[in-house]
N, C-alpha and C positions, 0 to 999 in steps of 0.2 A: 504493500500500500504506500509506504513512504517513498519507495523508488518510483512508483507511478506518479505521485504528487510532484516529485522533483523533475520528472522527465516530460510529462504531458504538456504543461504550458509552453515550454521551450519549443518542442517539436511542432505543436499545432500552430502557434503564432508564426514560427518561421515559414511554415508552408503557406499559411494564409496570406502573408505579405509578399510571397514570391521569392524568399531567400532560401532557394533550394540547396545551394552549396553550404550555407550555414546549417541547414537541417542535417545534411550529410555529416558535417563535422561534429555536430552535437551527438548524433547517433553513434558515431565511431568513438567519441570521447566517453560517453556514458557506458555503452556496452563493453568497450574495451577495458574500462576501469573495473566493471563488474566481473569481467572474465579474469582479469588479473587477481581480483579478490578471491574468486572461486578457486583459481589455481593455487594461490597461497594457502587457502583453507584445505585444499586437497593434500598439499605437501605436509601441512601440520598433522592431518589425519594419518598420513603414512608414517610419520614419526611416532605417533601414538600407537599405530598398529605394530611397529617394531618393538615397542615396550610390551604390548599385549602378547606378542609372539613368545616372549620370554616367560610369561606367566605359566606356571606348571598346570597342565591340563589333567594329569593323572597322578595318583599316588599309589604306593604299594602298601596296603594295609595288612597287618599281621592279625589274623583271626585268633580267638582263644584256642582253637584246635591246633594252631601252629601253621596253618596254611596261609600263603601269601596271595591276596586277591587284589587285582587292579581295580580301583574305583575312581570316579571323577573327583578332582581335588575339592570341589565345592561340597561334596558329601562327607568330607572328613569332619569329625566332631572332636571337641576337646577331650583328651584322654585316650584317643586312639593311638595304638602302637603302629609305627610306620617303619618300613625298610627303605633306606636311601642308598641306591647302588652307586658304584664309582662314577664320578663325573656327572652325576645327575643334579638337578636343581632341587633344593629343599622346597617342598610344596607349600608348607605352612610354618608359622612360627612354632618352635618346638623345643623340647629339652632333650639333651643327649643321654641315651641310656647305655650305649656301648662304652667301653672303658675309655677310649679316646678316639679322636678323629681330627682331621684338618680340613678347613673350609676356605674357599676363595670368596671373600666378601667385597671384592673390588667394585662390583657393580652397585653396591649399597653404600659402602663407607669410603671407597677410594683406597683402602689399604692394599698395597701391592703385594705384600708377603702373605703366605697362607697363615691362617689363624688356627693355632692348636686349641682344641677343646677337650675337656675332661668330662667324665660322667657327671651329670647334673648341670652342666653349663647350658646357657640359652643358645639356640641356633636360629638364625634369622631366615625367613623365607626369602628366596631369591639368591641365597648364597649357594655356591657350587661345591658339592662334596669332593673330597680328594680321591685317592687311589684305592681306598678300601670301603666296602659296604658297612654302613652303620645303622643302628636302630635308634629311633627317636620317639618321643611321646608328644603328640600335638598339644600345644598350650593355647591355641587360638584358632578360630575358624579362618578359612581362606580369605573371606571378605574383610576380616579384621587384621590380617597379617601385614607385615612391614612392606613387602613389595607391592601388594595390592593398594596400599595407601599411597605409594609413590605414583602408581598408575592413575589413581583417582585424582591426585593433585595435578598431573599433567592434563587429564581430561577436562577438569574444571577450568584450568588456565586457557586451554584452547577454545573453550566456549565463552569465555568472558570477554567483555568489551572495555576498552580504555575509556576514561572519563571524556576525552576529546571526541571519541566516536559516539558515545552516548549523548554528548551535547548536540552533535549534528542530528541525531535521530529525534531528540526531544523537541528541537526548535524547527524541524523541517516544515511542518504545517504553518505555524505563524510566520516564519520567514518567507515562505512562498506567497502568503497573503499580502504581506507588506511589499514584497517585490512587485506583485501585480498592481498594487495601488500606485506605487511610484512610477511604474511603466505606463499606466493609464494616464497619470498626470503629465508625463513627458509627451505622450501622444496628443493630449488635449492642448498643451501649450504650443507645441510645434506644428500640429496639424498633419504630421507625417507618421503613418502607421509603422514605418520601419523603426522609428525611435522606440516604440513599444518592445519590439524584438531585441533591439540593441541593449536596452536596460536589463531585460531578463538574462541575456547572455552574460553581461558584465556582473550581474548579481549572483550568478551561480557559484557557490562555494566549492570549487573543484578540489582544493586541498582536503576539505572535510569529507566530501563525497567519495573521492577516489583514492587520493594519496594516503590518508590516515589509515583506513582499514587495511590496505595492502601492506603498508609499512609495519603495522603491528602484527599482522598475521605472519608476514615474512620474517620479522625479527624473532617472534616466539618459536617459529618452526626451526630457524637456524640455531637458536639457543638449545632447543631440545635435541637437535642432531649432534650437538657438541657436549651433551650431558648436563646442560644447564636447565633446571626446572624453574620456570617463572610461575609464581603463585597465581598471578592474574595479569591481565594486560596493563592495569594501572601501575604495577611494579615496573614494567618495562618503560612506561612513560616517565616515572620518577627517577630513573637512572641518570637522566641528564642533569639532575640537581644533586647527585650524590657527591659528597666531599670526603667520605670515609669508606674504605673498602677493606673487608676482612677476608683473607684467603685461607682455605684449608691447605695443609701441606701436601699430604700424600695424594698423588694423582692430579693435583692442581698446579702447584709450583714445582712438583717433581714429576717424573715421567709416568709413575704409576706401574712401572715394570721393573722388577729387580734385575740388577746386573752385577757381575763379579767385579769387585773393587780391589781384592787382594788375594794372594795365595801364599801361604806360609808352609813350606815343605820342611819335614824333619830331616835329620842327618841321613845321608845315603840317597836322598831324592832331590831333584831340582824342582823349582817352581813350575817350569814348563812341563816337566814330566808329570807332576801332580795334576796340573790342569788337564792334560791329555787323558790321564787315567780316570779322573772324575767325570769329564765330559763323555768319554767313551762308555763308561758304566751307565750314565744317565740316559743313554740312547735307548735303554731297555726299561726305563721307568716312566710312569704316567704322572709323576709328581709335578706340581705347577712350577717348581724351580728347575726342572730337567732341561727345558729349552734354554734358560739363561746359562746354565753350566756348560751345555754344548756350545753355545754361541761364544763363550769366553775363549775356548780353544781355537775356534775358527777365526775369531778376531785377531788372535796372535799369529795366525798363519800356521797353526799346528794341525795336522790331519788327525781325525779321529780313527781309532782302530776297532776292528770287529772282535767280538767275544765268542768263545766256543760254546758257552752256555750262560744262562742268566736266570735269576730268580729274584722276584720283588716281594718284599715283606711289607704289606700295606701299612702306611703311616709310620714306617720305621726306616726302611732303606732298601738297597738293592745289592745283591751278591752276583758277581760275574767272574768269569775266568778269561784273562787276557794274556796271551803268550805264555800259557801254562801257569800263570800266577793268579791266586785268588784275590780279587779286589772287592772290598766292602765299602760302600758309601752310604752315608745317612746320618741319623741322629747319634749323639755321643754315646748314649746308653747302648744302642744297638751295635755300634762299631766296637765299643769296649768289650763286648762279648767275644769278639774275634781278635782283639788286640789289647792284651792286658796292660801294655805300657802306655796306653792312651792317657794324655793329660788334657784336662779341660782348658779351653781358651775361649771364654765367653766374649762375645762381641758387644759392641756398644748398643744402646737402645736404638731400635730401627734397623738393626743388622741381623742377618741370619748366618750362622756358621755351619758349614757342611764338613763333616769329618770323613777321613778316608784311611783305610789300612790296606797293606799288601802283604800277603802271606803271614798274617798274624802280627805284623809290625805296624805301628802308627805311621802313616805316610805324610800327614799334615792336615791342614784345614784350608778351606776356601771360604772367603767372606763375601756375602752377597748383600747389596744395599740398593735402595732406590736412589736414582740420580736426579739432579736438578734439571728441569727442562731447558733446552738451549734458548728458547724464546722468552724465558721468564724475565731476564733483565730488560729486554726491549718492551715487554708488556707493562712492567712497572713504570718505565720511562714514559710510555704512551699515556698511561693513566695520569701521571703527573702533568703531562702536557694538556690533558683534557680538564684539568682543574681539581683533581683529587689531591687533597692536602695531607691525608693520613692513611697509611696502608699498614695493615696488620696481618700477621700470619698466626692463625689459631690452630694449635695442634695438641694432641694427647701425648706426644712425646715429652720426655724430660728436656730441660734446657740444654744439657750437654749434647743432645742429638739435634735439637731444633736450631741451636745457635749456628753451627756450621752451615746448615741448609740456608739459614737466613742470610749469612754473609755471602754465600755463593749466588743466591737468587737476586739480591738487591743490586741495583745498577749504580748506586753511589751511596756514600755514607749517609745514614739516616733515612734512606728511602723505605726501609721496611723494619717495623718493630715486631717482636715476637711475643706471643702469649702462649706459654707452654705449661704443661703439667709439672708441678714441683714434687 
């Protein structure tokens, strides 16, 4: 109705006074703007569908008899016992029943390293299970779980309108009436009916009718594609007045993908040899760090070697045979069972330490950590240029870990302050 009120006076008057080219331009302008708006809305819906595609559709419920039955996720009830297989998405918020497990929560929290859970720990829906099957007990319905709330937030944002767009809709009818009155007055004073059409064309608020909806829909779609969830279109409009910005660290200022930052070989081994052995062993592992450990050897120009046999112990590590030697890679307690001389070398907060042994001897450790994004300093500088006066990094890491990331991310002294867990 509002679109008809905007369009009809312009088209009808232009045709009546014989301004056919003006009519054509008006039709192209209005229909083209609406087409762009529809295209932007369609793109936003595609981004929403990408989120919906990750929503678990099925769950494996363990019946009292011990049988495992596949049921739709929305039929899961609080207290149901569920089986989550390796690399599957946790369907609902739950509590871990198995002794331990590791979960990839990067899509929820941005945490790049796998999160180890013990029996009784909370497990968020949307997190990805590690390399071993685990049992959990549902603590929330699918509709009330963490990932579903994120989806609903994006859906509400996509359907919301910014204050500027709502303003155009609200005043469309009275504005049209006033425009017609002014146009009629211009016609009466000049005696030329073309003046009537000219006033209506000039009075058409094209930025409100066309540019604003397209800009907001396009901006929100682009943000969703980059993992930025806007609570509503009004939030996007207010960004222009923002003077303080707070960044999360992991996955925002940092890459969000762990990388090997150091290798410490024990006597009898070289760092390069350690990296090759660890990377070669991890070729047979489904752990989330396996790719990073393999990539470390390739980045150093070191070829990976094949193993004659391999065995992965879920959530603990992998045992392989390389060139007749038994290589064990994984968590310290697991590797210590095969290498009594293993000495703990804990990493700093935010680091993961992978241990390795060869033929019953500790071979060393490889340290994995998230790295600062290459474009972080330029991003901070651009925000300063746009008028942001205060930039914060908010993180759950301790200051000893957050501080170095802060120094690497900021583009000059004082550009970034850190708020860390103490």
